[in-house]
C-alpha positions as CSV (number, residue, x, y, z in Angstrom):
1,M,-28.0,64.1,-65.8
2,S,-26.4,60.9,-67.3
3,H,-23.0,62.9,-66.2
4,G,-24.4,63.3,-62.6
5,F,-25.8,59.3,-62.6
6,G,-22.5,58.1,-63.6
7,L,-20.7,60.0,-61.0
8,A,-23.2,58.6,-58.4
9,I,-22.6,55.1,-59.4
10,E,-18.8,55.6,-59.7
11,S,-18.8,57.2,-56.2
12,L,-20.8,54.2,-55.0
13,V,-18.2,51.7,-56.6
14,A,-15.6,53.6,-54.9
15,L,-17.3,53.7,-51.6
16,L,-17.8,49.6,-51.9
17,L,-14.4,49.3,-52.8
18,L,-13.1,51.2,-49.7
19,L,-15.7,49.0,-47.7
20,T,-13.9,45.8,-49.2
21,I,-10.3,47.1,-48.4
22,G,-11.4,47.9,-45.0
23,Y,-13.0,44.5,-44.7
24,C,-9.7,42.7,-46.3
25,V,-7.6,44.6,-43.7
26,I,-9.3,43.4,-40.7
27,L,-9.6,39.8,-42.2
28,N,-6.0,40.0,-42.7
29,R,-4.9,40.7,-39.2
30,R,-7.6,38.0,-38.1
31,L,-5.8,35.5,-40.6
32,K,-2.1,36.4,-39.1
33,R,-3.6,35.6,-35.4
34,L,-5.0,32.5,-36.6
35,R,-1.9,31.5,-37.9
36,A,-0.1,32.5,-34.7
37,D,-2.6,30.9,-32.8
38,E,-2.1,27.7,-35.1
39,M,1.6,27.6,-34.1
40,A,1.3,28.0,-30.6
41,L,-1.3,25.2,-30.9
42,K,1.0,22.8,-32.8
43,A,3.6,23.5,-30.2
44,T,1.0,22.6,-27.3
45,I,0.0,19.4,-29.3
46,S,3.6,18.6,-29.7
47,E,4.3,19.0,-26.0
48,L,1.1,16.8,-25.1
49,I,2.2,14.3,-27.3
50,T,5.9,13.8,-25.7
51,A,3.9,14.3,-22.1
52,T,1.6,11.3,-23.4
53,D,4.6,8.8,-24.5
54,I,6.6,9.8,-21.2
55,A,3.5,9.1,-19.1
56,E,2.4,5.6,-21.3
57,R,6.1,4.4,-20.3
58,A,5.9,5.1,-16.6
59,V,2.3,3.4,-16.5
60,A,4.1,0.4,-18.2
61,G,6.7,0.3,-15.8
62,L,4.4,0.9,-13.1
63,K,2.5,-2.5,-14.1
64,V,5.7,-4.5,-14.3
65,T,6.8,-3.3,-10.7
66,A,3.3,-4.1,-9.5
67,H,3.2,-7.6,-11.2
68,E,6.6,-8.1,-9.6
69,C,5.4,-6.9,-6.0
70,E,2.4,-8.9,-6.7
71,G,4.6,-12.0,-7.0
72,T,6.8,-11.3,-4.2
73,L,4.1,-10.7,-1.8
74,G,2.3,-13.8,-2.6
75,E,5.5,-15.9,-2.1
76,R,5.8,-13.8,1.2
77,L,2.3,-14.7,2.1
78,I,2.4,-18.6,1.3
79,A,5.6,-18.2,3.6
80,A,3.9,-16.6,6.2
81,A,0.8,-19.0,6.3
82,R,3.3,-22.2,6.4
83,C,5.1,-20.6,9.1
84,C,1.9,-19.7,11.1
85,E,1.0,-23.3,10.8
86,E,4.3,-24.7,11.9
87,L,3.6,-22.2,14.8
88,N,0.3,-23.7,15.5
89,R,1.6,-27.1,15.5
90,L,4.6,-26.3,17.7
91,T,2.5,-24.5,20.1
92,K,0.2,-27.6,20.1
93,S,2.9,-29.8,20.9
94,G,4.2,-27.8,23.6
95,E,0.6,-27.7,25.2
96,H,0.7,-31.3,24.8
97,V,4.2,-31.6,26.6
98,L,2.9,-29.0,29.3
99,D,0.2,-31.2,29.8
100,R,2.0,-34.3,30.2
101,I,4.5,-32.4,32.6
102,G,1.6,-31.2,34.8
103,R,-0.2,-34.8,34.9
104,V,3.7,-36.2,36.0
105,V,3.5,-33.3,38.8
106,L,0.4,-34.3,39.9
107,A,0.9,-37.8,40.1
108,A,4.2,-37.0,41.6
109,R,2.7,-34.9,44.4
110,P,2.4,-37.4,47.3
111,L,6.0,-38.1,46.8
112,L,6.8,-34.5,46.9
113,E,5.2,-34.2,50.4
114,P,7.6,-33.0,52.7
115,A,8.3,-34.8,55.9
116,P,7.1,-33.0,58.7
117,P,9.7,-30.6,60.3
118,P,11.3,-31.3,63.3
119,P,9.8,-29.0,66.4
120,A,13.0,-27.0,67.0
121,A,14.2,-25.9,63.7
122,V,12.2,-24.2,61.0
123,P,13.0,-25.9,57.7
124,V,13.8,-23.5,54.5
125,T,12.4,-25.3,51.3
126,P,14.0,-24.3,48.1
127,P,11.5,-23.0,45.6
128,M,11.7,-25.9,43.3
129,S,11.4,-28.8,46.0
130,R,7.7,-27.5,46.7
131,P,5.3,-29.6,45.2
132,N,3.3,-26.4,43.2
133,A,6.2,-24.7,42.2
134,L,6.9,-27.2,39.3
135,A,3.2,-27.1,38.4
136,E,3.5,-23.2,38.6
137,A,6.5,-23.0,36.0
138,A,5.0,-25.0,33.7
139,R,1.8,-23.0,33.7
140,I,4.2,-19.7,33.6
141,L,5.9,-21.4,30.6
142,G,3.0,-22.6,28.6
143,E,1.3,-18.9,29.0
144,R,4.6,-17.5,27.7
145,T,4.5,-19.8,24.6
146,R,0.9,-18.9,23.9
147,E,1.7,-15.1,24.2
148,R,4.8,-15.4,21.7
149,A,2.8,-17.7,19.5
150,S,-0.2,-15.2,19.1
151,A,2.1,-12.3,18.6
152,L,3.9,-14.0,15.8
153,A,0.3,-15.2,14.1
154,A,-0.7,-11.6,14.3
């Protein structure tokens, strides 16, 4: 009985030893895969660090470019505002001159009245000698000036 009991214990130890060896083989395979994954992960992390560095440099370059554009755009906006003010001043001055020309034309209208034509001949009047022609030309010039000023302001 003791001999059978010893054989049973040794058989049990051998079985447990086989199970342990099997488990070690499985564990070894998993460790090999883990090491391979670790290398791939290290390579991926290295690539990610490189890409991050490149992106940081690109962002810094974009910030510098945006700052330069902001300065240039600010200068251009200030110049455009000055130009717009100058155009408004010139437009008002032009309107004032046109108003004065209109008043001169209205004051000169009685002097520009044509003499009654002789009954036999039909007079041919040049376009600018008519009293309303000068006022009409001044009005058209004023409209064109306003259109150009509004186009430049827009």
